[in-house]
C-alpha positions as a printed Julia matrix, in Angstrom:
246×3 Matrix{Float64}:
  -0.21   -0.18    0.0
   1.45    3.28   -1.0
   2.02    6.16    1.56
  -0.24    8.86    0.0
  -3.12    5.98    0.16
  -2.32    5.28    3.68
  -2.4     8.89    4.54
  -5.63    9.4     2.91
  -7.08    6.6     4.48
  -6.4     7.9     8.07
  -7.89   10.93    7.25
 -10.88    9.17    6.47
 -10.92    7.15    9.77
 -10.05   10.27   11.74
 -13.32   12.19    9.81
 -15.46    9.29   10.55
 -14.58    9.03   14.26
 -14.68   12.59   14.78
 -18.54   12.79   13.4
 -19.43    9.95   15.91
 -18.5    11.6    18.82
 -21.57   13.68   20.45
 -20.6    17.13   21.1
 -21.82   18.55   24.57
 -24.83   21.02   24.67
 -23.98   24.16   26.11
 -25.81   25.27   29.17
 -27.61   28.21   27.91
 -29.54   26.21   24.86
 -31.36   24.55   27.7
 -33.04   27.8    28.98
 -36.04   28.39   27.86
 -38.19   31.86   28.27
 -41.87   31.02   27.96
 -44.87   32.15   29.82
 -45.32   28.57   31.39
 -42.45   29.15   33.78
 -42.33   27.15   37.19
 -40.77   30.29   39.25
 -43.76   32.21   39.53
 -47.52   32.25   40.68
 -50.53   34.86   40.76
 -52.33   35.7    43.45
 -55.18   38.05   44.22
 -53.86   39.73   47.15
 -51.78   42.52   47.91
 -47.99   42.13   47.65
 -47.22   42.47   51.52
 -49.91   39.98   52.35
 -48.56   37.39   49.65
 -45.17   38.28   50.88
 -46.13   37.41   54.54
 -47.66   34.24   53.65
 -44.48   33.65   52.07
 -42.4    34.2    54.87
 -44.71   31.91   57.4
 -44.27   28.98   54.62
 -40.58   29.13   54.52
 -40.58   29.29   58.56
 -42.96   26.42   58.71
 -40.41   24.44   57.2
 -37.51   25.42   58.97
 -35.78   28.06   56.95
 -34.05   30.62   58.75
 -34.75   34.09   57.32
 -31.96   36.23   56.39
 -33.41   39.11   54.96
 -37.44   40.22   54.81
 -39.14   43.12   53.57
 -42.67   43.62   52.11
 -41.65   42.75   48.73
 -38.68   40.54   48.93
 -37.72   37.58   51.23
 -34.14   35.67   51.52
 -34.07   32.59   53.45
 -31.43   29.46   53.91
 -31.81   25.91   55.01
 -28.75   23.68   55.56
 -28.81   19.74   55.1
 -26.0    17.34   55.69
 -26.66   14.01   53.75
 -23.6    12.74   54.25
 -20.88   12.58   57.17
 -18.36   14.83   55.27
 -20.66   16.97   52.97
 -22.88   19.33   53.6
 -25.42   20.95   51.23
 -27.49   24.4    51.63
 -30.7    26.0    49.87
 -31.04   29.32   49.45
 -34.34   30.38   48.59
 -35.59   33.78   47.38
 -38.96   35.32   47.35
 -39.72   38.18   45.42
 -43.56   39.81   45.39
 -44.72   42.34   42.32
 -47.78   44.43   42.63
 -50.13   43.72   39.54
 -53.07   45.97   38.43
 -53.57   49.62   39.17
 -54.92   49.57   42.53
 -52.21   46.97   43.73
 -54.82   44.33   44.36
 -53.05   41.77   42.73
 -49.6    40.15   43.33
 -47.08   38.02   40.78
 -44.58   36.02   43.2
 -41.13   35.22   41.53
 -39.42   32.36   43.59
 -35.96   30.5    42.75
 -33.4    28.3    45.18
 -30.28   27.59   44.67
 -28.37   24.66   45.85
 -24.74   24.89   47.12
 -22.84   21.71   47.99
 -19.41   21.61   50.26
 -17.34   18.94   51.26
 -15.07   18.28   53.93
 -11.57   18.75   53.47
  -8.31   18.37   55.48
  -5.74   21.34   55.27
  -2.15   20.88   56.05
  -0.52   23.48   57.88
   3.36   23.48   58.49
   4.58   25.53   61.29
   7.55   28.1    60.28
  10.13   30.16   62.49
  11.17   33.41   61.34
  14.9    33.92   62.04
  16.43   37.38   61.3
  19.63   36.51   59.79
  18.48   33.18   58.1
  15.07   34.01   57.28
  12.09   31.7    57.53
  13.0    28.34   58.89
  10.51   25.39   58.87
   9.88   23.12   61.69
   8.99   19.2    61.24
   5.68   20.28   63.08
   2.59   20.4    61.24
  -1.26   19.93   61.75
  -4.44   19.42   59.72
  -7.39   21.37   60.27
 -10.82   20.56   58.7
 -12.73   23.06   56.44
 -15.72   22.88   54.16
 -14.99   23.34   50.5
 -17.51   24.32   48.14
 -17.6    22.09   45.14
 -20.9    23.17   43.51
 -23.8    25.4    42.9
 -26.58   25.1    40.86
 -30.29   26.7    40.72
 -32.84   23.87   41.71
 -35.36   23.61   38.42
 -37.7    20.79   39.7
 -41.3    21.54   39.11
 -42.92   19.7    42.03
 -40.23   21.61   44.72
 -41.83   24.8    43.27
 -45.47   23.71   43.12
 -45.27   22.33   46.97
 -44.34   25.81   47.86
 -46.46   27.52   45.96
 -49.6    25.17   47.18
 -48.59   26.04   50.83
 -48.34   29.71   49.95
 -52.2    29.34   48.95
 -53.23   27.66   51.9
 -51.82   30.42   54.13
 -53.69   32.88   52.08
 -56.74   30.9    51.89
 -57.71   28.81   54.77
 -55.25   30.92   57.58
 -55.96   34.12   55.99
 -57.37   35.52   59.25
 -53.97   34.69   61.11
 -52.11   37.38   58.5
 -52.43   41.05   59.46
 -53.05   43.45   56.96
 -50.27   45.46   55.6
 -49.64   48.92   56.91
 -50.05   50.07   53.6
 -53.66   48.64   53.35
 -54.67   49.57   57.22
 -53.54   53.01   57.1
 -56.41   55.21   56.05
 -55.43   57.91   53.67
 -57.12   61.06   53.18
 -57.7    62.47   49.66
 -55.07   65.24   48.67
 -56.34   67.65   46.42
 -53.83   69.73   44.71
 -54.93   73.31   43.31
 -52.8    76.35   41.68
 -54.88   78.41   43.34
 -54.15   80.34   47.11
 -56.21   79.2    49.72
 -58.92   81.67   50.09
 -58.78   83.77   53.39
 -61.94   83.88   55.92
 -64.34   86.38   55.55
 -63.64   89.37   57.71
 -66.08   89.71   60.49
 -67.69   93.25   60.74
 -67.06   94.55   64.32
 -69.93   94.89   66.54
 -71.42   98.37   66.47
 -70.63  100.63   69.42
 -73.55  101.31   72.19
 -74.92  104.59   71.7
 -74.07  107.25   74.07
 -76.55  107.79   76.83
 -76.85  111.32   78.06
 -76.18  111.64   81.79
 -77.34  115.19   83.43
 -74.29  117.01   84.55
 -74.61  118.15   88.39
 -72.69  121.01   88.91
 -70.09  120.79   91.56
 -70.64  122.95   94.97
 -68.38  126.14   94.92
 -66.96  126.22   98.21
 -67.85  129.53  100.2
 -64.73  131.43  101.67
 -65.31  131.42  105.78
 -64.58  134.54  107.48
 -61.12  134.85  109.02
 -61.16  136.14  112.15
 -59.45  139.57  112.71
 -56.7   139.3   115.13
 -56.97  141.57  118.23
 -54.0   143.74  119.31
 -52.67  143.24  122.87
 -50.67  145.43  124.23
 -48.45  144.59  126.99
 -49.71  144.09  130.36
 -49.62  146.76  132.87
 -50.16  146.69  136.62
 -52.98  149.1   138.08
 -52.51  152.07  139.58
 -53.1   152.79  142.87
 -53.99  156.14  144.48
 -52.48  156.65  147.78
 -54.75  157.2   150.46
 -55.65  161.1   151.44
């Protein structure tokens, strides 16, 4: 068999083997954006009420709430299927208002599974010497630590279906146990905006002064000057003259 023929035969065999191999499907090709998603449900309740029902659903199943407000919930739950394996599920709920009045809610959820394994980490002791640098000593220790080995979004439909069913029970049969939200219970007075200045209250006319009553004036008596006694002039006292008897 000539050498060129062998080269052509080898190339043909290589192409055949390459065509028989199955190429792995890219992850993004499995994503489907359609309306029949397993991660959302609609409820005829305000968002604050729906999120409160979701919070109680997670608490009833042993989840620890790490963050919560009227529109979003973050919760976690830990599992240990094996002695050297650890699994954590991170659950997130987002409630979005639907409609003008906000009386309906679209609830979106997703759960992520993080996997950890227990591994030993060896550490060696070292001693630093100024002139010689670092000197390793024959003493070592091993510590156990959890190392993250994988993370994946849970896509099982029955997992989310059971969650939405329990949320519906809290909103239905246990509706009276869920207090109304602050936004729904607060009484709001309508506010009217106007470009005109507020009218001033009409001025109250002062009451008329009472008519003057004529009071007769009695003339005051004029004091009559009293007669001033005229002082009598008295001379110096004189002794009586006694005439001698004849």
